[in-house]
C-alpha positions as CSV (number, residue, x, y, z in Angstrom):
1,R,0.0,0.0,0.2
2,S,1.1,3.6,-0.6
3,A,1.3,6.0,1.9
4,A,-1.5,8.0,0.2
5,T,-3.8,5.2,1.1
6,W,-3.4,5.9,4.9
7,D,-4.2,9.5,4.1
8,A,-0.4,10.1,5.5
9,D,1.0,13.6,5.2
10,A,4.5,12.8,5.7
11,Q,6.6,9.4,5.4
12,A,10.4,9.2,6.8
13,T,12.5,6.0,6.8
14,S,15.4,5.3,8.7
15,L,18.9,4.1,7.8
16,L,19.7,0.5,7.7
17,L,19.6,-0.9,11.6
18,R,20.4,-3.7,13.8
19,T,19.1,-4.3,17.5
20,N,19.2,-6.7,20.2
21,G,16.3,-5.0,21.7
22,T,12.8,-6.6,21.4
23,S,10.4,-3.6,21.9
24,L,10.5,-0.4,20.0
25,H,9.9,2.9,22.0
26,V,9.1,6.5,20.7
27,N,9.0,9.9,22.2
28,M,6.4,11.9,19.9
29,E,4.0,14.5,20.2
30,A,0.8,14.9,17.8
31,A,-2.0,17.5,17.4
32,V,-5.6,16.8,17.8
33,G,-6.3,14.4,15.1
34,G,-2.7,13.7,14.2
35,W,-1.1,10.1,14.5
36,L,1.8,8.2,13.8
37,T,2.5,4.6,12.6
38,V,5.6,2.6,12.4
39,G,6.6,-0.3,10.2
40,I,9.9,-2.3,10.2
41,V,10.9,-3.0,6.6
42,D,13.9,-5.2,5.2
43,A,16.9,-3.5,3.3
44,N,14.5,-3.6,0.1
45,G,11.6,-1.9,1.8
46,Q,9.5,-4.9,2.2
47,P,7.5,-5.2,5.3
48,L,8.7,-8.0,7.6
49,P,5.8,-10.0,8.5
50,G,3.2,-8.6,11.0
51,L,5.3,-5.3,11.5
52,S,3.9,-3.0,8.4
53,A,2.9,0.6,9.2
54,T,-0.8,-0.6,8.1
55,N,-0.8,-3.2,11.0
56,C,0.7,-0.5,13.3
57,V,-1.6,0.5,16.6
58,Q,-1.8,4.3,15.9
59,L,0.0,6.4,18.3
60,G,-1.4,10.1,18.9
61,G,-1.1,12.9,21.8
62,N,2.0,13.4,23.6
63,Q,3.8,10.3,24.0
64,L,7.3,10.4,26.2
65,D,8.1,6.6,25.9
66,A,5.4,4.8,24.0
67,E,5.9,1.3,23.1
68,V,5.0,0.6,19.3
69,L,2.6,-2.2,18.9
70,W,1.4,-4.1,15.8
71,R,-2.0,-5.8,15.8
72,S,-1.8,-9.5,16.6
73,G,-5.1,-11.6,17.2
74,Q,-6.9,-9.7,20.2
75,G,-4.0,-7.9,21.5
76,G,-0.7,-6.1,20.4
77,R,2.6,-7.6,19.9
78,S,6.1,-6.1,20.3
79,I,9.0,-5.9,17.7
80,G,10.2,-9.0,18.7
81,A,13.5,-10.3,17.9
82,V,14.5,-9.2,14.5
83,T,17.7,-10.7,13.4
84,Q,18.3,-9.3,9.8
85,P,19.2,-5.4,9.1
86,F,16.0,-3.5,9.0
87,R,14.7,0.1,8.7
88,I,11.8,2.0,10.5
89,E,9.4,3.6,8.5
90,F,7.5,6.5,10.2
91,V,3.9,7.3,8.9
92,M,2.7,10.6,10.0
93,H,-0.8,12.1,9.6
94,G,-1.4,15.8,10.8
95,A,1.0,17.6,12.8
96,V,3.1,15.1,14.4
97,D,6.7,15.5,15.7
98,V,9.1,12.5,16.5
99,Y,11.8,13.5,18.9
100,S,13.4,10.1,19.2
101,F,13.1,6.6,19.2
102,R,14.8,3.8,21.4
103,F,14.9,0.1,21.3
104,A,14.6,-1.8,24.9
105,T,14.8,-5.5,25.8
106,T,11.6,-6.7,27.6
107,E,12.1,-8.9,30.8
108,N,9.4,-11.1,31.8
């Protein structure tokens, strides 16, 4: 799907990354009606299974350390263990500022 399908105003893609983290967190702020979704794509720009921007739970408002989740059955799933190099695709609608992102290791 193209970004226009989501009625997105902006899209940004990170450089190629690797991580040992299992969850992705963002520090962002969206004006009323604005939202952010995030996709994880491979080096060729293809979404990793279950981690596309269209499958991401929308984030809005003022979020200092929001965990990014993707729809999975009844609940949400985290990024999990991604062993291959990947890029983060940020899709924004409305007035959205993304200040930072970080990876964390979720411990049970």
